[in-house]
C-alpha positions in Angstrom: 108.0 54.6 -11.8 109.9 52.4 -9.5 109.4 48.7 -10.2 110.8 46.0 -7.9 110.4 42.3 -8.8 107.7 43.3 -11.3 105.7 45.3 -8.7 105.1 49.0 -9.3 105.9 51.0 -6.1 103.1 53.5 -5.6 101.3 55.0 -2.6 98.7 52.2 -3.1 101.4 49.6 -3.0 102.7 51.2 0.2 99.2 51.0 1.7 99.1 47.3 0.8 102.4 46.8 2.5 101.1 48.4 5.7 98.1 46.1 5.5 100.3 43.1 5.2 102.4 44.4 8.1 99.3 44.8 10.3 98.3 41.2 9.5 101.8 39.9 10.1 102.0 41.8 13.4 98.6 40.4 14.5 99.7 36.8 13.7 103.0 37.3 15.4 101.4 38.6 18.6 99.0 35.6 18.5 101.9 33.3 18.2 103.8 35.0 21.1 100.8 34.4 23.4 100.4 30.8 22.5 104.0 29.6 21.9 106.8 29.9 24.3 109.3 29.1 21.5 108.1 32.1 19.5 108.2 34.3 22.6 111.7 33.3 23.5 113.0 33.7 19.9 111.5 37.1 19.3 111.2 38.7 22.7 113.6 36.9 24.9 113.0 38.0 28.5 111.2 41.2 27.7 107.9 41.6 29.6 105.3 40.4 27.1 102.3 42.3 28.5 104.1 45.6 28.7 105.5 45.4 25.2 102.1 44.2 23.8 100.3 47.1 25.5 102.4 49.6 23.4 103.1 47.6 20.3 99.6 46.3 19.4 98.0 49.8 19.2 101.0 51.6 17.8 102.3 49.0 15.3 99.5 46.5 14.5 96.5 48.8 14.7 98.5 51.8 13.4 99.6 49.8 10.4 96.0 48.8 9.7 94.9 52.5 9.9 97.6 53.5 7.4 96.4 50.7 5.1 92.9 52.0 5.4 94.0 55.4 4.2 94.5 57.3 7.5 97.7 59.1 6.5 98.2 60.8 9.9 98.9 57.3 11.4 102.1 57.3 9.4 103.6 59.7 11.9 103.0 57.2 14.6 103.7 53.8 12.9 107.0 54.7 11.2 108.7 56.4 14.2 107.5 53.6 16.5 108.7 50.8 14.2 112.1 52.5 13.9 112.3 53.0 17.7 111.4 49.3 18.4 113.9 48.1 15.7 116.7 50.1 17.3 115.7 48.9 20.8 115.5 45.3 19.8 118.8 45.5 18.0 120.5 46.8 21.1 118.7 44.4 23.4 119.6 41.4 21.2 123.3 42.5 20.8 123.8 43.0 24.6 121.9 39.9 25.8 122.2 37.5 22.8 118.4 36.9 23.3 115.6 37.6 20.8 117.8 37.6 17.7 114.9 36.8 15.4 112.8 39.6 16.9 115.7 42.0 16.3 116.1 40.9 12.7 112.4 41.0 11.9 112.0 44.4 13.4 115.0 45.9 11.6 113.5 44.6 8.3 110.1 46.0 9.3 111.7 49.3 10.2 113.4 49.7 6.9 110.3 48.6 4.9 108.1 50.9 6.9 110.4 53.9 6.4 110.5 53.3 2.6 106.7 52.7 2.4 106.1 55.8 4.5 108.3 58.0 2.3 106.3 56.7 -0.8 103.0 57.7 0.8 104.3 61.0 2.1 105.8 62.1 -1.2 103.1 60.5 -3.4 105.7 58.4 -5.3 109.0 56.6 -5.0 111.5 59.5 -5.0 114.3 57.4 -6.6 116.1 60.6 -7.8 117.2 61.2 -4.2 119.9 58.5 -4.6 121.7 60.6 -7.3 121.7 64.0 -5.6 124.4 65.9 -3.9 127.8 64.2 -4.1 126.2 61.3 -6.1 124.6 63.5 -8.7 125.5 62.6 -12.3 128.4 64.8 -13.6 130.9 64.3 -16.3 134.5 64.1 -15.1 136.8 67.1 -15.7 139.7 66.5 -18.1 142.7 66.0 -15.8 144.7 63.3 -17.5 144.7 59.5 -17.4 147.1 59.2 -14.4 145.0 61.5 -12.2 141.8 59.7 -13.3 143.4 56.4 -12.5 144.5 57.6 -9.0 141.0 58.9 -8.3 139.4 55.6 -9.5 141.8 53.7 -7.2 141.0 55.8 -4.2 137.2 55.5 -4.8 137.5 51.8 -5.3 139.4 51.3 -2.0 136.9 53.5 -0.1 133.9 51.7 -1.5 135.3 48.2 -1.2 136.5 49.0 2.3 133.0 50.1 3.4 130.8 47.7 1.5 133.1 44.6 1.5 134.9 44.9 4.8 133.2 47.3 7.4 129.6 46.5 6.7 130.0 42.7 6.3 132.0 42.5 9.5 129.4 44.4 11.4 126.6 42.2 9.9 128.5 39.1 10.8 129.1 40.3 14.3 125.4 41.0 14.8 124.5 37.6 13.3 126.8 36.0 15.9 125.5 38.1 18.8 121.9 37.5 17.8 122.6 33.8 17.8 121.5 33.4 14.1 124.8 31.9 12.8 124.9 28.6 11.0 127.8 26.2 10.5 129.3 26.7 7.0 131.6 23.9 5.7 135.2 24.8 4.9 134.8 24.0 1.2 132.1 26.7 1.0 134.4 29.2 2.6 137.2 28.3 0.2 134.8 28.7 -2.8 134.1 32.1 -1.5 137.8 32.9 -1.6 138.0 31.8 -5.3 134.9 33.8 -6.2 136.3 36.9 -4.4 139.6 36.7 -6.3 137.8 36.4 -9.6 135.3 39.1 -8.9 138.0 41.5 -7.6 140.0 40.9 -10.9 136.8 41.8 -12.9 136.3 44.9 -10.7 139.8 46.1 -11.2 139.6 45.4 -15.0 136.3 47.3 -15.2 137.6 50.3 -13.2 140.8 50.6 -15.3 138.7 50.4 -18.5 136.4 53.1 -17.2 139.4 55.4 -16.5 141.5 54.7 -19.6 138.9 54.3 -22.3 136.2 56.5 -20.7 138.4 59.2 -19.1 136.2 59.0 -16.0 135.7 57.2 -12.7 133.0 54.9 -11.3 131.7 57.7 -9.0 128.6 59.3 -10.5 130.0 62.8 -9.9 133.0 62.0 -12.1 131.4 59.9 -14.8 133.2 58.8 -18.0 133.5 61.4 -20.8 133.2 58.7 -23.5 131.0 55.6 -23.7 133.1 52.6 -22.6 132.5 49.6 -24.8 135.9 47.9 -24.5 137.3 45.4 -22.0 134.7 43.8 -19.8 132.1 46.3 -21.1 132.2 44.3 -24.4 130.8 41.3 -22.5 128.2 42.9 -20.2 127.0 46.5 -19.7 127.4 46.5 -15.9 130.6 44.6 -15.2 131.4 46.6 -12.1 128.0 45.8 -10.6 128.4 42.1 -11.5 131.8 42.2 -9.7 130.5 44.0 -6.7 127.6 41.6 -6.2 129.8 38.6 -6.6 132.3 40.1 -4.2 129.6 40.7 -1.6 128.3 37.1 -1.8 131.9 35.8 -1.7 132.7 37.7 1.4 129.5 36.3 3.0 130.7 32.7 2.1 134.2 33.4 3.5 132.7 34.7 6.8 130.2 31.9 6.8 127.4 34.5 7.2 124.1 34.0 5.5 123.1 37.5 6.5 126.0 39.0 4.5 125.0 36.9 1.5 121.5 38.2 1.9 122.8 41.8 2.3 124.7 41.4 -1.0 121.7 40.0 -2.9 119.4 42.6 -1.5 121.9 45.3 -2.5 121.8 43.9 -6.1 118.0 44.1 -6.2 118.1 47.7 -5.0 120.8 48.7 -7.4 119.0 47.1 -10.3 115.7 48.6 -9.5 116.7 52.1 -8.4 120.2 53.0 -9.6 120.5 51.3 -12.9 117.5 52.9 -14.6 118.7 56.4 -13.6 122.2 55.6 -14.8 121.0 54.2 -18.1 118.7 57.3 -18.6 121.7 59.5 -18.1 123.8 57.5 -20.6 121.0 57.6 -23.2 120.8 61.3 -22.8 124.5 61.9 -23.1 125.4 59.4 -25.8 122.2 59.0 -27.7 122.2 56.5 -30.6 125.6 55.2 -29.7 124.4 54.0 -26.4 121.1 52.7 -27.8 123.0 50.6 -30.3 125.3 49.3 -27.5 122.4 48.5 -25.2 120.6 46.6 -28.0 123.7 44.4 -28.6 125.2 43.8 -25.1 123.4 42.1 -22.3 122.9 43.9 -19.0 124.1 41.0 -16.7 124.8 37.8 -18.6 127.3 37.7 -21.5 125.1 35.6 -23.7 126.7 37.1 -26.8 130.1 38.1 -25.6 131.5 39.1 -29.0 128.4 40.6 -30.6 129.3 44.2 -30.1 132.1 46.1 -31.7 132.7 49.8 -31.1 131.9 51.9 -34.2 
């Protein structure tokens, strides 16, 4: 059972989401018709009547039908929402108008897709994130040097994608959508300090995983031994702590609140979806040793940094 912020994600939860989406859509369209400021911020120069003629039945009424239990309406609402999200993103990027509309529709598109999958499958299929190349597999015995090389390559690829490419793309869109805010230089400098510290923690964690666990951070080449040394003596997820801190730090350096939000949202998704699957795999592979370790070492905060000693 997937639980996010204490809420169980079930088909009923997904229907509630579509109900909220229908209500939010109705309130937004009401605001568009009565407020020029809302219209300009969310639709720019798009023809209001033409957009409303399509969006009110397909998005607002469609979402209400899904909430009422009409499952077939999913096949209208979700594709339409994704189409509008893509169109608004392109429009706002090209014209620099309607940035808030683009952002809201991108969020609605992602949430509608997720809720639609839950309703279509009948549950939250969290196991999808650990299939294929990301399926849990124990690393082959290839020697410490080769494991370290693989870990280094994986780290560069993941950091390059999630800490360079995606943040720069998000920052670019934030600027084009006219959603940027002025960030003082001391805040950006603080981001640099946090990035350096978090990167050091990430490297320390990766090396410990390779040397002490004979594995890599990638799920398909997981550690052969339970790692309880180095930063893993302080918290159970030091690489995740490092990654979240790095993402926030990059956002501060770029002066991008959207990158900071991206990093924090990623942390919620990782904690709710990936961590339970990873911990279940560790419990299955290492049994009582992992249970003892988990009972003694905090998941995120090193409240008892010296409490655990490897047996």
